[in-house]
C-alpha positions in Angstrom: 0.7 -19.5 15.8 0.7 -19.1 12.0 -2.8 -17.6 12.1 -1.8 -15.0 14.8 1.4 -14.2 12.9 -0.5 -13.8 9.6 -3.0 -11.4 11.1 -0.6 -9.4 13.2 2.1 -9.2 10.6 -0.3 -8.5 7.7 -2.1 -5.4 9.1 -0.9 -2.1 10.4 -1.9 -1.2 14.0 -2.4 2.3 12.7 -5.3 1.1 10.6 -6.6 -2.0 12.3 -7.5 -2.8 16.0 -5.5 -6.0 15.9 -6.0 -6.8 19.6 -9.8 -6.6 19.2 -9.7 -8.7 16.0 -7.5 -11.4 17.5 -9.6 -11.5 20.7 -12.7 -12.1 18.5 -10.7 -15.0 17.0 -10.1 -16.5 20.4 -6.7 -15.1 21.4 -6.2 -13.6 24.8 -3.7 -11.0 26.0 -2.1 -9.7 29.2 -0.7 -6.2 29.8 3.2 -6.3 29.9 5.0 -5.6 33.2 7.7 -3.3 32.0 6.4 -1.7 28.8 3.1 -0.4 27.5 2.0 -3.2 25.3 -0.2 -6.3 25.3 1.4 -9.8 25.3 -0.1 -12.9 23.7 -1.1 -15.3 26.5 0.3 -18.8 26.3 3.1 -17.8 23.9 6.2 -20.0 23.7 8.4 -17.0 24.4 7.6 -13.5 25.7 10.4 -11.0 25.8 9.7 -7.5 27.0 12.3 -5.1 25.5 13.0 -1.4 26.0 14.2 0.4 22.9 17.6 1.9 23.7 18.6 3.0 20.2 17.5 2.9 16.6 19.4 3.2 13.3 18.1 3.9 9.8 19.4 1.7 7.0 17.9 2.6 3.7 14.1 2.3 4.0 14.4 0.1 7.2 14.8 1.0 10.8 16.7 -1.3 13.1 15.6 -1.1 16.7 18.1 -2.0 19.4 16.5 -3.2 22.6 17.4 -4.3 26.1 15.4 -7.3 27.4 13.8 -6.4 30.8 11.6 -9.5 31.3 11.7 -12.9 29.6 9.3 -15.8 30.1 9.5 -19.0 28.1 7.5 -22.3 27.8 9.9 -25.1 26.7 6.9 -27.5 26.2 6.0 -25.6 23.1 7.6 -25.8 19.6 8.6 -22.7 17.8 7.2 -21.8 14.4 9.4 -20.2 11.8 8.3 -18.2 8.7 10.7 -18.9 5.9 10.4 -18.7 2.1 6.8 -17.8 2.3 5.6 -20.5 4.6 5.4 -21.5 8.2 7.5 -24.5 9.3 8.5 -26.4 12.4 12.0 -27.9 12.4 11.6 -30.8 10.0 7.8 -30.3 9.4 5.9 -28.1 7.1 2.7 -26.5 8.4 -0.3 -26.2 6.1 -1.0 -22.6 5.0 -4.4 -21.1 5.7 -6.8 -21.6 2.8 -7.7 -18.8 0.5 -11.2 -19.1 1.9 -9.9 -18.4 5.4 -7.8 -15.5 4.2 -10.8 -14.0 2.5 -12.8 -14.4 5.7 -10.0 -12.7 7.7 -9.9 -9.8 5.2 -13.5 -9.1 5.8 -12.9 -9.2 9.6 -9.9 -6.9 9.2 -12.1 -4.4 7.3 -14.5 -4.3 10.2 -11.7 -3.4 12.6 -10.2 -0.6 10.5 -9.7 2.5 12.6 -11.2 5.8 11.5 
């Protein structure tokens, strides 16, 4: 989960084909039922939400959504990103090595959109 989160959260979808990149890394996706997005297969929680409002606060936009479809897998443990690292409740998760991050950076460059 930390790899997917690092890639997806660290690149803009306007600049990088994140779905293509993550598929090359072994992740699979399914088209959502209610909204026009791809969902990560085998995720612990999938919540399809329709945006019903948005508010601007300084340089941030808060999106307010209404859940239309929720699927969860209670056999999986959540991962939390807090204070610059990924953790499970009571257990730290090793961060990807700099070598791996450098490798991903090269892959990200090859998926940059024109």
